[in-house]
py3Dmol code that shows the C-alpha trace and the ligand (Angstrom):
import py3Dmol

protein = """\
ATOM      1  CA  THR A   1     -22.384  13.252-155.053  1.00  0.00           C
ATOM      2  CA  THR A   2     -20.554  15.632-152.724  1.00  0.00           C
ATOM      3  CA  ALA A   3     -17.974  14.738-150.064  1.00  0.00           C
ATOM      4  CA  GLY A   4     -20.643  15.039-147.371  1.00  0.00           C
ATOM      5  CA  THR A   5     -22.554  18.122-146.416  1.00  0.00           C
ATOM      6  CA  PHE A   6     -21.681  17.961-142.729  1.00  0.00           C
ATOM      7  CA  ARG A   7     -17.961  18.429-143.309  1.00  0.00           C
ATOM      8  CA  ALA A   8     -17.438  20.334-146.528  1.00  0.00           C
ATOM      9  CA  TYR A   9     -19.442  23.549-146.610  1.00  0.00           C
ATOM     10  CA  SER A  10     -20.057  25.162-149.948  1.00  0.00           C
ATOM     11  CA  ARG A  11     -22.485  27.957-150.613  1.00  0.00           C
ATOM     12  CA  HIS A  12     -24.830  26.124-152.918  1.00  0.00           C
ATOM     13  CA  ILE A  13     -26.826  22.906-152.616  1.00  0.00           C
ATOM     14  CA  ALA A  14     -25.489  20.001-154.686  1.00  0.00           C
ATOM     15  CA  LEU A  15     -26.612  16.510-155.668  1.00  0.00           C
ATOM     16  CA  GLY A  16     -26.198  14.105-152.705  1.00  0.00           C
ATOM     17  CA  ASP A  17     -26.357  16.840-150.062  1.00  0.00           C
ATOM     18  CA  THR A  18     -28.425  16.468-146.913  1.00  0.00           C
ATOM     19  CA  VAL A  19     -30.854  19.381-146.773  1.00  0.00           C
ATOM     20  CA  ILE A  20     -32.976  20.293-143.766  1.00  0.00           C
ATOM     21  CA  ALA A  21     -36.477  21.107-145.018  1.00  0.00           C
ATOM     22  CA  TYR A  22     -37.889  23.589-142.526  1.00  0.00           C
ATOM     23  CA  SER A  23     -41.661  24.152-142.766  1.00  0.00           C
ATOM     24  CA  SER A  24     -42.329  25.350-139.195  1.00  0.00           C
ATOM     25  CA  PRO A  25     -40.632  25.019-135.791  1.00  0.00           C
ATOM     26  CA  LYS A  26     -42.482  21.711-135.315  1.00  0.00           C
ATOM     27  CA  THR A  27     -42.095  20.416-138.870  1.00  0.00           C
ATOM     28  CA  ILE A  28     -38.430  19.977-139.618  1.00  0.00           C
ATOM     29  CA  THR A  29     -37.315  17.066-141.742  1.00  0.00           C
ATOM     30  CA  TYR A  30     -34.309  16.088-143.834  1.00  0.00           C
ATOM     31  CA  ILE A  31     -33.889  15.301-147.528  1.00  0.00           C
ATOM     32  CA  THR A  32     -31.021  13.635-149.355  1.00  0.00           C
ATOM     33  CA  VAL A  33     -30.930  15.389-152.726  1.00  0.00           C
ATOM     34  CA  THR A  34     -31.256  12.998-155.661  1.00  0.00           C
ATOM     35  CA  ALA A  35     -31.516  13.700-159.401  1.00  0.00           C
ATOM     36  CA  ASP A  36     -35.207  12.814-159.733  1.00  0.00           C
ATOM     37  CA  GLY A  37     -36.563  12.822-156.170  1.00  0.00           C
ATOM     38  CA  GLU A  38     -39.369  14.964-154.849  1.00  0.00           C
ATOM     39  CA  PHE A  39     -40.146  16.068-151.297  1.00  0.00           C
ATOM     40  CA  CYS A  40     -43.893  16.270-150.607  1.00  0.00           C
ATOM     41  CA  ASN A  41     -45.887  17.832-147.792  1.00  0.00           C
ATOM     42  CA  SER A  42     -49.431  19.208-147.435  1.00  0.00           C
ATOM     43  CA  TYR A  43     -48.505  22.189-149.653  1.00  0.00           C
ATOM     44  CA  GLY A  44     -47.493  20.011-152.591  1.00  0.00           C
ATOM     45  CA  GLY A  45     -44.273  18.756-154.194  1.00  0.00           C
ATOM     46  CA  PHE A  46     -40.743  20.193-154.034  1.00  0.00           C
ATOM     47  CA  PRO A  47     -38.559  18.605-156.775  1.00  0.00           C
ATOM     48  CA  HIS A  48     -34.978  17.894-155.670  1.00  0.00           C
ATOM     49  CA  SER A  49     -33.703  19.039-159.063  1.00  0.00           C
ATOM     50  CA  SER A  50     -34.969  22.575-158.288  1.00  0.00           C
ATOM     51  CA  MET A  51     -32.984  22.603-155.034  1.00  0.00           C
ATOM     52  CA  ILE A  52     -29.655  21.968-156.770  1.00  0.00           C
ATOM     53  CA  GLY A  53     -27.689  25.203-157.180  1.00  0.00           C
ATOM     54  CA  LYS A  54     -29.831  27.155-154.697  1.00  0.00           C
ATOM     55  CA  GLU A  55     -28.076  28.936-151.836  1.00  0.00           C
ATOM     56  CA  TRP A  56     -28.407  27.413-148.353  1.00  0.00           C
ATOM     57  CA  GLY A  57     -31.220  29.183-146.518  1.00  0.00           C
ATOM     58  CA  SER A  58     -33.297  29.767-149.665  1.00  0.00           C
ATOM     59  CA  LYS A  59     -37.071  29.831-149.490  1.00  0.00           C
ATOM     60  CA  MET A  60     -38.525  27.363-151.982  1.00  0.00           C
ATOM     61  CA  PRO A  61     -42.189  27.450-153.081  1.00  0.00           C
ATOM     62  CA  SER A  62     -44.040  24.192-153.735  1.00  0.00           C
ATOM     63  CA  LYS A  63     -44.995  23.339-157.324  1.00  0.00           C
ATOM     64  CA  THR A  64     -48.588  24.385-156.545  1.00  0.00           C
ATOM     65  CA  GLY A  65     -47.376  27.674-155.054  1.00  0.00           C
ATOM     66  CA  LYS A  66     -49.568  27.004-151.983  1.00  0.00           C
ATOM     67  CA  GLY A  67     -46.718  26.901-149.498  1.00  0.00           C
ATOM     68  CA  PHE A  68     -42.952  26.943-149.089  1.00  0.00           C
ATOM     69  CA  ILE A  69     -40.048  25.418-147.181  1.00  0.00           C
ATOM     70  CA  TYR A  70     -36.653  26.773-146.208  1.00  0.00           C
ATOM     71  CA  LEU A  71     -33.664  24.765-147.424  1.00  0.00           C
ATOM     72  CA  LEU A  72     -31.297  24.822-144.451  1.00  0.00           C
ATOM     73  CA  TYR A  73     -27.719  23.708-144.036  1.00  0.00           C
ATOM     74  CA  PRO A  74     -27.545  20.590-141.823  1.00  0.00           C
ATOM     75  CA  THR A  75     -25.854  21.748-138.636  1.00  0.00           C
ATOM     76  CA  PRO A  76     -25.683  19.105-135.859  1.00  0.00           C
ATOM     77  CA  GLU A  77     -28.375  21.116-134.023  1.00  0.00           C
ATOM     78  CA  LEU A  78     -30.808  20.847-136.958  1.00  0.00           C
ATOM     79  CA  TRP A  79     -29.845  17.223-137.559  1.00  0.00           C
ATOM     80  CA  THR A  80     -30.830  16.420-133.948  1.00  0.00           C
ATOM     81  CA  LEU A  81     -34.250  17.952-134.625  1.00  0.00           C
ATOM     82  CA  SER A  82     -34.833  16.063-137.866  1.00  0.00           C
ATOM     83  CA  LEU A  83     -32.933  12.752-137.687  1.00  0.00           C
ATOM     84  CA  PRO A  84     -34.638   9.361-137.960  1.00  0.00           C
ATOM     85  CA  HIS A  85     -35.137   8.149-134.363  1.00  0.00           C
ATOM     86  CA  ARG A  86     -33.898   4.619-133.766  1.00  0.00           C
ATOM     87  CA  THR A  87     -33.559   5.189-130.005  1.00  0.00           C
ATOM     88  CA  GLN A  88     -33.993   7.905-127.409  1.00  0.00           C
ATOM     89  CA  ILE A  89     -31.576  10.649-128.373  1.00  0.00           C
ATOM     90  CA  LEU A  90     -29.610  13.426-126.724  1.00  0.00           C
ATOM     91  CA  TYR A  91     -30.920  16.969-127.311  1.00  0.00           C
ATOM     92  CA  GLN A  92     -29.024  20.232-127.357  1.00  0.00           C
ATOM     93  CA  PRO A  93     -29.365  21.242-123.668  1.00  0.00           C
ATOM     94  CA  ASP A  94     -27.651  18.015-122.569  1.00  0.00           C
ATOM     95  CA  ILE A  95     -25.281  17.997-125.558  1.00  0.00           C
ATOM     96  CA  SER A  96     -23.982  21.500-124.813  1.00  0.00           C
ATOM     97  CA  PHE A  97     -23.576  20.781-121.108  1.00  0.00           C
ATOM     98  CA  VAL A  98     -21.698  17.519-121.668  1.00  0.00           C
ATOM     99  CA  THR A  99     -19.537  19.114-124.372  1.00  0.00           C
ATOM    100  CA  ALA A 100     -18.496  21.875-121.962  1.00  0.00           C
ATOM    101  CA  LEU A 101     -17.872  19.660-118.937  1.00  0.00           C
ATOM    102  CA  LEU A 102     -15.946  17.010-120.888  1.00  0.00           C
ATOM    103  CA  ASP A 103     -13.869  19.864-122.272  1.00  0.00           C
ATOM    104  CA  LEU A 104     -14.418  18.737-125.870  1.00  0.00           C
ATOM    105  CA  ARG A 105     -12.563  20.808-128.449  1.00  0.00           C
ATOM    106  CA  PRO A 106     -10.636  20.319-131.689  1.00  0.00           C
ATOM    107  CA  GLY A 107      -8.103  17.514-131.361  1.00  0.00           C
ATOM    108  CA  VAL A 108      -9.849  15.561-128.585  1.00  0.00           C
ATOM    109  CA  LYS A 109      -9.904  11.759-128.910  1.00  0.00           C
ATOM    110  CA  MET A 110     -13.076  10.367-127.468  1.00  0.00           C
ATOM    111  CA  ILE A 111     -15.187   7.229-126.866  1.00  0.00           C
ATOM    112  CA  GLU A 112     -18.990   7.141-127.036  1.00  0.00           C
ATOM    113  CA  ALA A 113     -21.200   4.122-126.223  1.00  0.00           C
ATOM    114  CA  GLY A 114     -23.834   3.420-127.436  1.00  0.00           C
ATOM    115  CA  THR A 115     -24.121   5.257-130.674  1.00  0.00           C
ATOM    116  CA  GLY A 116     -27.933   4.955-130.780  1.00  0.00           C
ATOM    117  CA  SER A 117     -29.294   7.320-133.429  1.00  0.00           C
ATOM    118  CA  GLY A 118     -26.046   9.261-133.724  1.00  0.00           C
ATOM    119  CA  SER A 119     -27.494  12.526-132.449  1.00  0.00           C
ATOM    120  CA  PHE A 120     -24.615  13.287-130.071  1.00  0.00           C
ATOM    121  CA  SER A 121     -22.058  11.755-132.477  1.00  0.00           C
ATOM    122  CA  HIS A 122     -22.770  14.473-135.065  1.00  0.00           C
ATOM    123  CA  SER A 123     -22.174  17.244-132.522  1.00  0.00           C
ATOM    124  CA  ILE A 124     -19.030  15.595-131.190  1.00  0.00           C
ATOM    125  CA  ALA A 125     -17.646  15.247-134.726  1.00  0.00           C
ATOM    126  CA  ARG A 126     -18.021  18.972-135.382  1.00  0.00           C
ATOM    127  CA  THR A 127     -16.480  19.916-132.029  1.00  0.00           C
ATOM    128  CA  ILE A 128     -13.372  17.726-132.238  1.00  0.00           C
ATOM    129  CA  ALA A 129     -12.680  18.152-135.995  1.00  0.00           C
ATOM    130  CA  PRO A 130     -10.397  18.316-137.836  1.00  0.00           C
ATOM    131  CA  THR A 131      -7.714  16.561-135.784  1.00  0.00           C
ATOM    132  CA  GLY A 132      -9.751  14.734-133.121  1.00  0.00           C
ATOM    133  CA  HIS A 133     -11.397  11.332-133.392  1.00  0.00           C
ATOM    134  CA  LEU A 134     -14.585   9.731-132.101  1.00  0.00           C
ATOM    135  CA  TYR A 135     -14.655   5.979-131.434  1.00  0.00           C
ATOM    136  CA  THR A 136     -18.311   5.043-131.051  1.00  0.00           C
ATOM    137  CA  PHE A 137     -19.733   1.620-130.122  1.00  0.00           C
ATOM    138  CA  GLU A 138     -23.141   0.082-130.703  1.00  0.00           C
ATOM    139  CA  PHE A 139     -24.280  -3.469-129.918  1.00  0.00           C
ATOM    140  CA  SER A 140     -27.451  -3.532-132.023  1.00  0.00           C
ATOM    141  CA  ARG A 141     -26.401  -4.686-135.501  1.00  0.00           C
ATOM    142  CA  ASP A 142     -29.190  -2.803-137.214  1.00  0.00           C
ATOM    143  CA  ARG A 143     -28.367   0.502-135.482  1.00  0.00           C
ATOM    144  CA  TYR A 144     -24.658  -0.019-136.049  1.00  0.00           C
ATOM    145  CA  GLU A 145     -25.206  -0.509-139.805  1.00  0.00           C
ATOM    146  CA  LYS A 146     -27.535   2.473-140.141  1.00  0.00           C
ATOM    147  CA  ALA A 147     -25.247   4.789-138.197  1.00  0.00           C
ATOM    148  CA  ASN A 148     -22.193   3.559-140.124  1.00  0.00           C
ATOM    149  CA  LEU A 149     -23.882   4.366-143.438  1.00  0.00           C
ATOM    150  CA  GLU A 150     -25.094   7.736-142.187  1.00  0.00           C
ATOM    151  CA  PHE A 151     -21.634   8.790-140.958  1.00  0.00           C
ATOM    152  CA  SER A 152     -20.065   7.952-144.306  1.00  0.00           C
ATOM    153  CA  GLU A 153     -22.867   9.641-146.303  1.00  0.00           C
ATOM    154  CA  HIS A 154     -22.389  12.739-144.150  1.00  0.00           C
ATOM    155  CA  GLY A 155     -18.657  12.844-144.829  1.00  0.00           C
ATOM    156  CA  LEU A 156     -17.767  12.021-141.212  1.00  0.00           C
ATOM    157  CA  GLY A 157     -15.911   8.773-141.967  1.00  0.00           C
ATOM    158  CA  ASP A 158     -12.483  10.254-141.218  1.00  0.00           C
ATOM    159  CA  ILE A 159     -13.602  11.665-137.833  1.00  0.00           C
ATOM    160  CA  ILE A 160     -15.827   8.836-136.576  1.00  0.00           C
ATOM    161  CA  THR A 161     -15.033   5.115-136.295  1.00  0.00           C
ATOM    162  CA  ILE A 162     -18.016   2.993-135.333  1.00  0.00           C
ATOM    163  CA  GLN A 163     -17.715  -0.584-134.073  1.00  0.00           C
ATOM    164  CA  HIS A 164     -20.359  -3.230-133.546  1.00  0.00           C
ATOM    165  CA  ARG A 165     -19.657  -4.422-130.010  1.00  0.00           C
ATOM    166  CA  ASP A 166     -21.133  -5.033-126.567  1.00  0.00           C
ATOM    167  CA  VAL A 167     -18.857  -2.795-124.524  1.00  0.00           C
ATOM    168  CA  CYS A 168     -20.122  -4.158-121.199  1.00  0.00           C
ATOM    169  CA  VAL A 169     -18.889  -7.628-122.159  1.00  0.00           C
ATOM    170  CA  ASP A 170     -15.976  -6.960-124.517  1.00  0.00           C
ATOM    171  CA  GLY A 171     -14.817  -3.519-123.384  1.00  0.00           C
ATOM    172  CA  PHE A 172     -13.336  -1.077-125.906  1.00  0.00           C
ATOM    173  CA  ASP A 173     -10.085  -2.891-126.717  1.00  0.00           C
ATOM    174  CA  MET A 174      -8.280   0.434-126.432  1.00  0.00           C
ATOM    175  CA  SER A 175      -5.578   1.493-124.038  1.00  0.00           C
ATOM    176  CA  ASP A 176      -3.833   4.811-123.417  1.00  0.00           C
ATOM    177  CA  MET A 177      -5.764   6.483-126.251  1.00  0.00           C
ATOM    178  CA  VAL A 178      -8.553   8.883-125.298  1.00  0.00           C
ATOM    179  CA  ASP A 179      -9.151  12.150-123.441  1.00  0.00           C
ATOM    180  CA  ALA A 180     -12.882  11.805-122.839  1.00  0.00           C
ATOM    181  CA  ILE A 181     -15.585   9.124-122.597  1.00  0.00           C
ATOM    182  CA  PHE A 182     -19.363   9.380-122.775  1.00  0.00           C
ATOM    183  CA  LEU A 183     -21.519   6.402-121.786  1.00  0.00           C
ATOM    184  CA  ASP A 184     -25.240   6.346-122.631  1.00  0.00           C
ATOM    185  CA  LEU A 185     -25.868   2.714-121.635  1.00  0.00           C
ATOM    186  CA  PRO A 186     -28.287   0.909-119.303  1.00  0.00           C
ATOM    187  CA  ALA A 187     -25.401  -0.463-117.190  1.00  0.00           C
ATOM    188  CA  PRO A 188     -22.446   1.938-117.559  1.00  0.00           C
ATOM    189  CA  TRP A 189     -20.726   0.530-114.440  1.00  0.00           C
ATOM    190  CA  ASP A 190     -19.978  -2.669-116.382  1.00  0.00           C
ATOM    191  CA  ALA A 191     -17.915  -0.689-118.890  1.00  0.00           C
ATOM    192  CA  LEU A 192     -15.987   1.497-116.437  1.00  0.00           C
ATOM    193  CA  GLY A 193     -12.971  -0.822-116.005  1.00  0.00           C
ATOM    194  CA  ALA A 194     -12.450  -0.866-119.772  1.00  0.00           C
ATOM    195  CA  ALA A 195     -13.045   2.884-119.867  1.00  0.00           C
ATOM    196  CA  LYS A 196     -10.288   3.469-117.335  1.00  0.00           C
ATOM    197  CA  ARG A 197      -7.818   1.485-119.484  1.00  0.00           C
ATOM    198  CA  ALA A 198      -8.757   3.479-122.580  1.00  0.00           C
ATOM    199  CA  PHE A 199      -7.792   6.858-121.067  1.00  0.00           C
ATOM    200  CA  LYS A 200      -4.424   8.407-121.923  1.00  0.00           C
ATOM    201  CA  ARG A 201      -2.111   7.496-119.061  1.00  0.00           C
ATOM    202  CA  LYS A 202      -0.284  10.802-118.876  1.00  0.00           C
ATOM    203  CA  LYS A 203      -3.280  13.125-119.189  1.00  0.00           C
ATOM    204  CA  VAL A 204      -6.310  14.045-117.127  1.00  0.00           C
ATOM    205  CA  GLY A 205      -9.329  12.101-118.398  1.00  0.00           C
ATOM    206  CA  ARG A 206     -13.000  13.122-118.119  1.00  0.00           C
ATOM    207  CA  ILE A 207     -15.958  10.756-118.192  1.00  0.00           C
ATOM    208  CA  CYS A 208     -19.716  11.303-118.238  1.00  0.00           C
ATOM    209  CA  CYS A 209     -22.427   8.671-117.725  1.00  0.00           C
ATOM    210  CA  PHE A 210     -25.962   9.504-118.824  1.00  0.00           C
ATOM    211  CA  SER A 211     -28.610   7.581-116.841  1.00  0.00           C
ATOM    212  CA  PRO A 212     -32.311   8.240-116.325  1.00  0.00           C
ATOM    213  CA  CYS A 213     -32.623   6.634-112.855  1.00  0.00           C
ATOM    214  CA  MET A 214     -31.067   7.531-109.515  1.00  0.00           C
ATOM    215  CA  GLU A 215     -30.357   3.840-108.804  1.00  0.00           C
ATOM    216  CA  GLN A 216     -28.133   3.778-111.910  1.00  0.00           C
ATOM    217  CA  VAL A 217     -26.374   6.937-110.743  1.00  0.00           C
ATOM    218  CA  LEU A 218     -25.632   5.381-107.354  1.00  0.00           C
ATOM    219  CA  LYS A 219     -24.185   2.208-108.909  1.00  0.00           C
ATOM    220  CA  THR A 220     -22.112   4.318-111.313  1.00  0.00           C
ATOM    221  CA  CYS A 221     -20.755   6.521-108.512  1.00  0.00           C
ATOM    222  CA  THR A 222     -19.794   3.470-106.429  1.00  0.00           C
ATOM    223  CA  ALA A 223     -17.952   1.890-109.365  1.00  0.00           C
ATOM    224  CA  LEU A 224     -16.216   5.175-110.271  1.00  0.00           C
ATOM    225  CA  LYS A 225     -15.007   5.580-106.692  1.00  0.00           C
ATOM    226  CA  GLU A 226     -13.726   2.011-106.512  1.00  0.00           C
ATOM    227  CA  LEU A 227     -11.774   2.520-109.732  1.00  0.00           C
ATOM    228  CA  GLY A 228     -10.086   5.642-108.370  1.00  0.00           C
ATOM    229  CA  PHE A 229     -11.959   8.348-110.269  1.00  0.00           C
ATOM    230  CA  VAL A 230     -12.189  11.686-108.446  1.00  0.00           C
ATOM    231  CA  GLU A 231     -14.394  14.806-108.592  1.00  0.00           C
ATOM    232  CA  ILE A 232     -17.524  12.653-108.982  1.00  0.00           C
ATOM    233  CA  GLN A 233     -20.431  15.010-109.518  1.00  0.00           C
ATOM    234  CA  MET A 234     -23.973  14.532-110.731  1.00  0.00           C
ATOM    235  CA  TYR A 235     -26.016  17.140-112.594  1.00  0.00           C
ATOM    236  CA  GLU A 236     -29.427  17.319-114.152  1.00  0.00           C
ATOM    237  CA  VAL A 237     -30.104  19.737-116.990  1.00  0.00           C
ATOM    238  CA  LEU A 238     -33.586  21.194-116.672  1.00  0.00           C
ATOM    239  CA  LEU A 239     -35.133  23.910-118.761  1.00  0.00           C
ATOM    240  CA  ARG A 240     -36.910  26.609-116.807  1.00  0.00           C
ATOM    241  CA  PRO A 241     -39.250  28.552-119.092  1.00  0.00           C
ATOM    242  CA  TYR A 242     -39.741  32.239-118.310  1.00  0.00           C
ATOM    243  CA  ASP A 243     -42.962  34.125-119.099  1.00  0.00           C
ATOM    244  CA  VAL A 244     -41.987  37.479-120.544  1.00  0.00           C
ATOM    245  CA  ARG A 245     -44.627  40.214-120.388  1.00  0.00           C
ATOM    246  CA  LYS A 246     -44.981  43.937-120.880  1.00  0.00           C
ATOM    247  CA  VAL A 247     -46.498  45.796-117.931  1.00  0.00           C
ATOM    248  CA  GLN A 248     -47.450  49.434-117.472  1.00  0.00           C
ATOM    249  CA  LYS A 249     -45.053  51.219-115.142  1.00  0.00           C
ATOM    250  CA  ARG A 250     -46.845  52.804-112.137  1.00  0.00           C
ATOM    251  CA  SER A 251     -45.739  55.294-109.499  1.00  0.00           C
ATOM    252  CA  PHE A 252     -46.754  54.762-105.880  1.00  0.00           C
ATOM    253  CA  PRO A 253     -46.897  57.120-102.904  1.00  0.00           C
ATOM    254  CA  LYS A 254     -44.111  56.805-100.344  1.00  0.00           C
ATOM    255  CA  LEU A 255     -44.483  54.911 -97.041  1.00  0.00           C
ATOM    256  CA  GLY A 256     -45.204  58.053 -94.961  1.00  0.00           C
ATOM    257  CA  ASP A 257     -48.479  58.522 -96.827  1.00  0.00           C
ATOM    258  CA  ALA A 258     -49.967  55.328 -95.412  1.00  0.00           C
ATOM    259  CA  LYS A 259     -49.900  56.775 -91.863  1.00  0.00           C
ATOM    260  CA  LYS A 260     -52.130  59.635 -92.917  1.00  0.00           C
ATOM    261  CA  GLY A 261     -54.942  57.255 -93.803  1.00  0.00           C
ATOM    262  CA  ASN A 262     -56.703  56.592 -97.079  1.00  0.00           C
ATOM    263  CA  ALA A 263     -57.679  60.150 -97.799  1.00  0.00           C
ATOM    264  CA  GLY A 264     -54.075  61.282 -97.554  1.00  0.00           C
ATOM    265  CA  ALA A 265     -52.875  58.383 -99.672  1.00  0.00           C
ATOM    266  CA  GLU A 266     -55.458  59.125-102.327  1.00  0.00           C
ATOM    267  CA  LYS A 267     -54.397  62.782-102.345  1.00  0.00           C
ATOM    268  CA  LYS A 268     -50.768  61.732-102.724  1.00  0.00           C
ATOM    269  CA  ARG A 269     -51.599  59.292-105.508  1.00  0.00           C
ATOM    270  CA  LYS A 270     -53.324  62.051-107.465  1.00  0.00           C
ATOM    271  CA  ALA A 271     -50.405  64.354-106.827  1.00  0.00           C
ATOM    272  CA  ALA A 272     -48.015  61.656-108.031  1.00  0.00           C
ATOM    273  CA  GLU A 273     -50.056  61.150-111.180  1.00  0.00           C
ATOM    274  CA  ALA A 274     -50.060  64.875-111.795  1.00  0.00           C
ATOM    275  CA  VAL A 275     -46.303  64.842-111.521  1.00  0.00           C
ATOM    276  CA  SER A 276     -46.125  61.790-113.739  1.00  0.00           C
ATOM    277  CA  ASP A 277     -48.061  63.596-116.426  1.00  0.00           C
ATOM    278  CA  SER A 278     -45.405  66.243-116.744  1.00  0.00           C
ATOM    279  CA  ASP A 279     -42.667  65.373-119.174  1.00  0.00           C
ATOM    280  CA  VAL A 280     -39.501  65.351-117.106  1.00  0.00           C
ATOM    281  CA  PRO A 281     -38.331  61.770-117.704  1.00  0.00           C
ATOM    282  CA  GLY A 282     -36.709  59.953-114.809  1.00  0.00           C
ATOM    283  CA  GLY A 283     -36.464  63.057-112.588  1.00  0.00           C
ATOM    284  CA  GLU A 284     -37.415  63.469-108.920  1.00  0.00           C
ATOM    285  CA  LYS A 285     -40.074  65.949-107.926  1.00  0.00           C
ATOM    286  CA  THR A 286     -41.571  67.255-104.681  1.00  0.00           C
ATOM    287  CA  SER A 287     -45.304  67.092-104.506  1.00  0.00           C
ATOM    288  CA  GLY A 288     -47.859  68.196-101.934  1.00  0.00           C
ATOM    289  CA  GLU A 289     -47.354  70.381 -98.854  1.00  0.00           C
ATOM    290  CA  ASP A 290     -45.372  67.823 -96.816  1.00  0.00           C
ATOM    291  CA  HIS A 291     -42.601  67.662 -99.459  1.00  0.00           C
ATOM    292  CA  THR A 292     -42.755  63.892 -99.894  1.00  0.00           C
ATOM    293  CA  THR A 293     -40.480  62.920-102.784  1.00  0.00           C
ATOM    294  CA  THR A 294     -42.136  60.925-105.522  1.00  0.00           C
ATOM    295  CA  LEU A 295     -40.215  59.161-108.232  1.00  0.00           C
ATOM    296  CA  HIS A 296     -41.346  60.630-111.486  1.00  0.00           C
ATOM    297  CA  VAL A 297     -42.443  58.027-114.038  1.00  0.00           C
ATOM    298  CA  PRO A 298     -44.139  58.961-117.304  1.00  0.00           C
ATOM    299  CA  LEU A 299     -47.458  57.098-117.328  1.00  0.00           C
ATOM    300  CA  ASN A 300     -47.127  55.528-120.733  1.00  0.00           C
ATOM    301  CA  GLU A 301     -43.801  53.860-119.944  1.00  0.00           C
ATOM    302  CA  GLU A 302     -43.753  50.052-120.273  1.00  0.00           C
ATOM    303  CA  LEU A 303     -41.561  47.610-118.419  1.00  0.00           C
ATOM    304  CA  ILE A 304     -40.605  44.193-119.713  1.00  0.00           C
ATOM    305  CA  THR A 305     -40.821  41.698-116.881  1.00  0.00           C
ATOM    306  CA  SER A 306     -40.025  38.025-116.726  1.00  0.00           C
ATOM    307  CA  LYS A 307     -41.256  35.417-114.299  1.00  0.00           C
ATOM    308  CA  PRO A 308     -40.093  31.789-114.132  1.00  0.00           C
ATOM    309  CA  GLN A 309     -42.849  29.226-114.485  1.00  0.00           C
ATOM    310  CA  ALA A 310     -43.383  27.381-111.213  1.00  0.00           C
ATOM    311  CA  GLU A 311     -43.163  23.905-112.687  1.00  0.00           C
ATOM    312  CA  VAL A 312     -39.914  22.785-114.284  1.00  0.00           C
ATOM    313  CA  ARG A 313     -40.407  19.806-116.562  1.00  0.00           C
ATOM    314  CA  GLY A 314     -38.236  17.833-118.936  1.00  0.00           C
ATOM    315  CA  HIS A 315     -36.162  15.297-117.028  1.00  0.00           C
ATOM    316  CA  THR A 316     -34.046  13.454-119.555  1.00  0.00           C
ATOM    317  CA  SER A 317     -31.288  11.843-117.521  1.00  0.00           C
ATOM    318  CA  TYR A 318     -28.820  12.451-114.732  1.00  0.00           C
ATOM    319  CA  LEU A 319     -25.309  13.292-115.847  1.00  0.00           C
ATOM    320  CA  THR A 320     -22.568  11.825-113.678  1.00  0.00           C
ATOM    321  CA  PHE A 321     -19.143  13.313-114.359  1.00  0.00           C
ATOM    322  CA  ALA A 322     -15.798  12.172-112.984  1.00  0.00           C
ATOM    323  CA  THR A 323     -12.112  12.818-113.502  1.00  0.00           C
ATOM    324  CA  LEU A 324      -9.271  10.337-113.842  1.00  0.00           C
ATOM    325  CA  LEU A 325      -5.946  11.838-112.830  1.00  0.00           C
ATOM    326  CA  PRO A 326      -2.843  10.914-114.857  1.00  0.00           C
ATOM    327  CA  GLN A 327      -1.828   7.342-114.086  1.00  0.00           C
ATOM    328  CA  GLU A 328       1.790   8.014-115.098  1.00  0.00           C
ATOM    329  CA  LEU A 329       3.597  11.287-114.688  1.00  0.00           C
ATOM    330  CA  PRO A 330       4.807  12.885-117.906  1.00  0.00           C
ATOM    331  CA  VAL A 331       8.592  12.468-118.281  1.00  0.00           C
ATOM    332  CA  ARG A 332      10.439  15.767-117.633  1.00  0.00           C
ATOM    333  CA  ARG A 333      13.370  16.639-119.856  1.00  0.00           C
TER     334      ARG A 333
END
"""
ligand_1 = """\
27
SAM
N -26.651 9.024 -127.263
C -27.325 8.444 -128.410
C -27.853 9.549 -129.315
O -27.692 10.747 -128.964
O -28.397 9.261 -130.375
C -28.432 7.537 -127.992
C -27.964 6.302 -127.295
S -29.258 5.129 -127.000
C -30.164 5.805 -125.728
C -28.390 3.823 -126.221
C -27.758 2.871 -127.200
O -26.830 2.057 -126.506
C -28.746 1.928 -127.867
O -28.673 2.065 -129.259
C -28.295 0.546 -127.427
O -28.417 -0.432 -128.445
C -26.829 0.788 -127.089
N -26.274 -0.137 -126.093
C -26.850 -0.557 -124.954
N -26.020 -1.372 -124.273
C -24.892 -1.470 -125.007
C -23.657 -2.159 -124.841
N -23.459 -2.921 -123.775
N -22.701 -2.000 -125.781
C -22.906 -1.206 -126.851
N -24.054 -0.533 -127.075
C -25.039 -0.662 -126.171
"""
view = py3Dmol.view(width=600, height=400)
view.addModel(protein, "pdb")
view.setStyle({"model": 0}, {"cartoon": {"style": "trace"}})
view.addModel(ligand_1, "xyz")
view.setStyle({"model": 1}, {"stick": {}})
view.zoomTo()
view.show()
């Protein structure tokens, strides 16, 4: 088997790799390539042995030839869309926002609790590699074991350390070690004292707590304030879909025309259309006896417009961020 597809990119698919089998935007699943395995869907079978040696991104027909899948490289984004759900997971809109506001980058040392299905852990690992480290904690034994196995199969063992622990009771057992902390727990306020101790003492620390209810946010903010965190801010990431449409561009008579009544306006409209029919693109023309200026628009021109949909759906959780200022000043030489 390979060292783990998520870390070591090579151009061709090999035995042991994790492959994202993309059938359609709504049918994305993952395969671990074995010597004699076969992936099956409604179009038929896709033998693993035929995937080996193919380039990432290849289109593979089923044995029956009735359909095909794309064999995609497992980026954290695609992993989030295909992973086995053991819990609620973080999706890309929240992941990107948290990554930016926690200032995650290569070299960052970070705590995450709980690990859950490891959706965010995979993104964090890519962002902080190769010199950073993620310490992630999970109190369900089953989820801990599954995530532990997954991280090592994906070649993330040197970037991620997972521990089986109830962080609200036993804390993190870390002090002066991390730059950033992310808590996706039912009662994050119970872990904040331990979180404070885990931050590097001479650096600015950033924390984010992910909670679905406002009552949790309020308790978290109170605890953060009591512990001396500053810049406490809460955000909610919502997706606002836009309807994009093509519309026919129209020219209208100027305001002055309205005063002259409908007949005048109609006359002007016809005059404007006559002008529009000529082929001077974007120019200004005078039309009619009163020299009203009409913007010339060729009639067949189309505009692309976009309009936000009135209803914004998709509440996942509230994101409460806070900063811990250095607890010791760096020594000046
Ligand atoms: N962020 C994760 C992801 O993207 O896949 C999902 C986290 S899931 C919603 C929350 C996890 O926290 C659960 O797996 C749960 O078992 C774990 N958990 C809850 N309380 C905990 C505690 N006190 N200590 C450690 N883990 C805890």
